[in-house]
N, C-alpha and C positions, 0 to 999 in steps of 0.2 A: 792496276787492279780496280775492280769495280767498287764503288762506294755503296754497296748494297748489303753490307754485313754489319756486325756489331761494332767494329772499329775500322777506320780507314788507314791504309798503309801507303797512301799516295806519295808521301814524302820520302819513302825509301825506294831507291832504285838499285836492284841487285845487279852487280857486275856480270857480264857474260863470262861463263866459266868454261875454260878449255879443260876437259877432263884429263887429257893426256898430260897437260902441263901440271895439273894438280897432282897427279900420280907421281910425276918426276920431281916435284919440289921437295926440299928438305922438310921434315915433319917431326912433330913431337907426338909420341904415342900416348893417347889419353887412357888407354886400357891399363888398369892397375895403378893409375896415378892417384895419389892422395894429395889433394890441394892443402895449402896452409890451414891450420885449425882456425875455426871461427867460434869464439866463445858464445856470442849472441848473434844469431842469424837475423839480419834485418831483411824483411820480405816485403815485396810489392806484389799484389795480386791484380792482374789485368784480365778483365772479362768477368762480369758478374751476372751472367744470364743463367744458363742451365746448370753449369758445373761449378762456376766460381764461388757462389755462396757456401756450398758444401766444403770447398777447399778452405775458405776463411774459417769456417767452424772447426774443421779438423786441426788446422795449424794452430788455432788459438788454444788448443789443449796441450801443446808441446812446449815443455820448458826450454829455455835457451833460445827462444824466438821472439821477435817483435814484428808485428805487421805494421809497417810504417806508412804504407801507401796503398790506396785502393783506386782502381780506375775502371771506368766503363764509358761507353759512348753516351749512355743514358744516366743523367745525374741522379735520378730517383733510385736507381739500382745501387749506386754508391751509398746513398743515404740509408737505404734498407740494410745494406751489408754492415754499415757502421754499428747498427744495433746488435749485431752478433757479437761484436767486441765489447761494447759498453754493457750489455746484459751480463757479461762475465766479469765485470769490474775492470776491464782493460781499457786503456785510453784510445780515443779515436785516432784513426790513421789520417794522413794527409789525403784529401779528396781530389781526384782528377776526373774530368769528363770531357765529352766532345770528341770529334773525329781525331784531333791531334793531341788529346790529353795524355796518351801513353808516351808520346815523344817528349812532351814537356816533363813528364814524370822521370824519364831516363836522364834528362839533362839536369834536373834539380835535386834528385834524391841520391844519397849514398846508400847503395844497396849491396847485399850479399847474394840475394836470390830473387829472381823474378819468376813468378809462378803464372803461367799463361793458360787461360781458359777461354780463348776467343774462337771464332769460326776458323775452319781449317786453313783457308787461304792466307791467314795472317800468322800462322805458326812459325814458318821459317823466317819471314822478315823480322818479326818481333824477337825471336830467339837470337838472330844474328845481331840485331841492334843492341839487345840487352848484354850480350857477351862483350861487344865492342865498348859498351859503357862500363864494363868492369865487374859485371855480376855473373854468377852461375845462373843456370836456367833450368826450370822444371816446366815442361810443356805438355799439354794434352796431346793426344794422338790425332792424326799422324804428325811427324815432325816436319814433313815436307810433301808437296804434291807433284813435284817434278824431279827428274834425276839431277838437274842442275841445283835445285834447292837443297837436296840431300847432300850433294858434294860441298856446297858452300857452308852449310851448317857444320859439317865435319872440319872443313878447312879453318873456319873461324874458331871453333873450339880448340883445335890444335895450336893455332897462332896465339890465342889469348890465354891458353891453359885454364880455361873456364869450362867447368862441366856443363854439358847440355843433356839432361836426362829426359827422354820422352816418358811420360807418366803411364807406362803400361801396367795398370793395376792388376790385371789378371795373373801376372807372374807371382803375385803375393796372395793368391787365394789358397785355401787350406789344402785341397787335394793336389793342386799343381805343385805346391812346395813339398808336399809329402813325396810325390813321384819324382821330383827333381832330386831330392836327397837319396831316394832309393836308387835312382839311376847312378848317382855319384858313387854309391856303395856297391854297385855291380849287381844289384838284385835282378835286373832285367837282362843281364848279359850286355852285349853290344846292341844298341838300338840301330835298327835298319830302316825303319819307316815310322812316320808319325803323322797325325792328322789333327787339324784345328779348324775352327770355324767361328763365324759370327752369324748365327741364325736367330733372328729376333724380329718379330712382327711389329714393324714401326710404321706401317702404312698410314694409320690414322694420325699418328704424331707428326709424320712428315708433311701431311696435308692440313695440320691444325694451324689456324690463324693465331692461336695463342701459344704456340710452341716456340720454334726457333725464330730469332729476330729476322724480320723481313724474309721469312721462308728460305733462309740461306741453305739449309740442309737439303730441302727439296730441289733447289737450284743446282746443287752439286750432283744430284741424281740425274740431271739433264745434261750437265757439262761433261761428265765422265761416264764411260761405259766399260767397266771392269770390276775388279775387286776393290771397292771403295774403302773398306774398313778391315784390313787384314790383321792388324796388330794384336787384337785380342786372341785370335787363333794362333798366329805364328809365334808370338812372343814366348809363351811358356814352353812350347815344344822345341823351339829353336834353342832355348837355354838347355833343355834336356839333351839335345843332340850336339851340344858344344859348338854351335855355329859361332863363328868369329874367334873361337879359342880352341882350335883343334880340327875344325872343318869349316867350310864356307859354302854358301849357296852359289851354284855355278850358273844355272839357267832355269827358266820357267816356261811353261806352256799354259795358257788360260783359255777355257772354253766357257761360253755363256749362253743361256737361253735367251729367247726374245723376251720383251716385256709383255706380260699377259694381264697386268692389273693396274699399273700406275696411270697409263693413258686413259683407261676406262674410268678410273677414280676421278681424274681431272674433269672429264666430260660430265660425269654424274654430278659433281659438286658445282660445276659451272652452270648447269641447268637450273640450279636453285640459288646461286649466288654469283653475280657478275665478277666478284673479286677473283675468282678462279679462272676467268676466261683467258688470262695471260698464260696459263699453264696447259691449255688445250692445244693439241696438235704438235706437242713437243716429242722428241725421241728420247724416251727414258731408258736407263740402263736395264738390262734383263733381270728377271727374277733371281735366278741362281747363277753365280759364277763359281767355277771350280778351277783352281790354279794348282798345277802340279810343279814341284820344284825338285831338281836333282842337285846333289851336293858334289863337291870335288872328290869325295871319297866313295861315291857311288850309292849314297843313301837317298831316300825320297821323302818328301813331305807333301801333304795335300792340305790346301786351305780353301774353305768355302765361304761364300758371302750371299746371304739372302735376307733382306730386311723388308720383304713385301708379302711373301706367302704366309697363309695362316697355319703356322707350325709351332710346336712347343719350342721354347728357348733352348739353344744348345751352342756350346763352344767345342764340342766333340772331345778334345784333349785325349787323344788316343796315342799310345806308345806301344810299339811292337819291337821286341828284342829277341836275341838268340836264346834267352832263358826265361822270359816272362812277358807279360802283357798287362796294360792298364787302360781303362777308359773311364771318363767321368760321366758322360751322358748316354742314355737317359738315367742311369743309376751308377754310382761309383762302384767300380769293380777292379780287382786285381787277380791275375791268374798266373800260375806257373806250369800250366798244362792245359788239358781240355776243359777244365771247369774253373769257375771263379772260386776264390777262397770264401769260406763261410764268414758270417758277420763278426763272430768273435775273433777270428783270425785277422780280419781286416782291422778291427780295433787294436789288436796287438801290434800290427804294422804301424798304425798311427802312433801308438805309444812309443815304439822303438825308433821310428824314422822321422817323426815330425821335427823340423829344424828348430834350432835354439831360438830364433826370432819369434816364432809362433808360440813356443812354450813360455817365452818371456812376457809378451804383451798381447797374445792372441785373444784372451778373454776381455781384456780392457778395450781392444780394438773393436770387438763386437758391440760393446756398450757405446763407444763413440759413434760407430756406424760408418756408412760409406760402402755400399755393396757388401754388406755382411761383415765388414771389418777389414777387407783387403786394402781399401783406399787409405785407411789410417795407418796400417802397417807399412805401406809404401811411403807415406809422408814421414812417419816417425823414423824409419830406416834412413831415408835421405838426410834428414836433419842430423841424426846421430853420426852419420858418416862425415858430413860437413863440419860438425863441431869437433870431431876427433881426428880430422885429417886422414880419413880412410878412403880408399877407392870406392866409388859408388857401384851398385849392382848392375846398372844399365848405362854404361858409357855411351857416348854419342854414336858409336858405330852400330850399336843395337838399334837405336831409333832410326838411323839412316837405312840400314839393310832391311828392317821390317817395313818401313814406310815406302821404300822404293817399289815394293810390290804393287802399289796403287798405279803409278804410271806405266810400269812394265806390263802389268796384266792388261791395261787398256791397249797398249801397243800390240800385244799378242792377239787379243780379241779382234782388233781392227785388221790384223793381217791373217785372218782365218786360222787362228790358233798356232801361229808360227812360234818356234822356240826363240826366246829372247835372252841374251846374256845378262847376268846380274853383276853389277860392279862390285869390286872388292874394296870396300871403304877402308879396310884395315891396311891395304897396300902390302899384303903379304905377311903382316904381323899375326894373322890368325894361326900361323904355323907354330908360334912360340907363346902366344897369349895364354895365360892360365885361367881356368874358370873362376868366377868370383867366389869369394869366401861365404859360406853359409853359416858361419859362426858369428858371434858378437865379439871376437877377439879384438882388443884395442878400443872397444867402444862399449855400448850397452849402458852408458851412464847418463842418458838423457831422460829426465823425469817426465811425468805426465801430470798436468794440472788437474785439480779435482773437478769432477763433473757433479755439480750440485743441483739436486732437484728441489722442489718447493718444500719438501719435508726434511731437507738436509741429509737425506740418505743417498745411497748409490754413489759412493765416493770411488773415484778411480785412483789407483796408486800403483807405481812400480817400485817394488822393494829391492 
């Protein structure tokens, strides 16, 4: 792997994976598995660039946790993150830095959870190494960039019986959880089609010299030509459609426009700053990728990706069933016929069908922050599951099946939108796996530490 990103993984060599051999091997099903209870979850956070500091902040509010180690290639980022802890009266974590700091961390620390916020190319190697070191893993999206990486992450999770949760935070947003519970209650009938997306104008950020370390995200837009970031769109709708627990994604077709902006942007910037000359003349991924997916039971999903065009932000989140319809963007709406329900009726649906998790900590999550609160609900729920020995909401098969859309969409685009088979990472267990529990049964006893402002007001508390 290139030493051009936040952390180097040169010391890890992934074994060649024979997918047929993996599928035939004896396995342990991580779906529905409750690992042994952990009273105090000892956490290491690796990667303190764009996402890591926010994770340190959120985790520091959760009772029953201790952040024991912080790691980043850049030592100054570790020092800065330490202040997040000490400003709350928490003790400093052990500091690790440099290209091999994370490997040293895994050798020296006794950890229950490794929380990974590094560039994409390190997600799978670090997740695999952390599980082999005896820790559960929470990793930013995607969990892997190749089919082999996705299979290896699944294989190691099963062999070690360590959870590997890809941190798909959008599954914990308020409307997404409302519609998931409504789907479970049969309000939309049987879902037959769903749509998700990641449409977010990141053109300026991707070309910012002060954004991603060593321009790693821009480089990914050169290396890969497909749906580079599918999980925000696919995750919530896949859960609504019981993917991996009642149905599975069978094959996909991806079609993509040419690049109409990134190459021009590189030339424009290079004319003013020689730093950008290295990015001129490269083949960038197209503006819009549309990936269509067929399920084993004959249902369809559409996932779009466009982080270049000047458009309003959207993840679509559209559900179409035999009795009803829902969509989040551009405005939240639910319909049971030709017209959307009125605002007061929508509020009534929120009151009736909002899941217990949101009713319990939703307002506190908004105060802690992280994309409006969904990041904190995701973190709190994971910790509560680990502390109470409960199955997690997104076992390793979710991260693998959602992430594998990246390489498979690239394959389809390269082959003139040819249909590409999607691996069954559950190896047939999707037929009997039960959907994850939306209640707090067996848990809900993890407290939230006070958030103290300068005037000592604004206290967070879970009663």
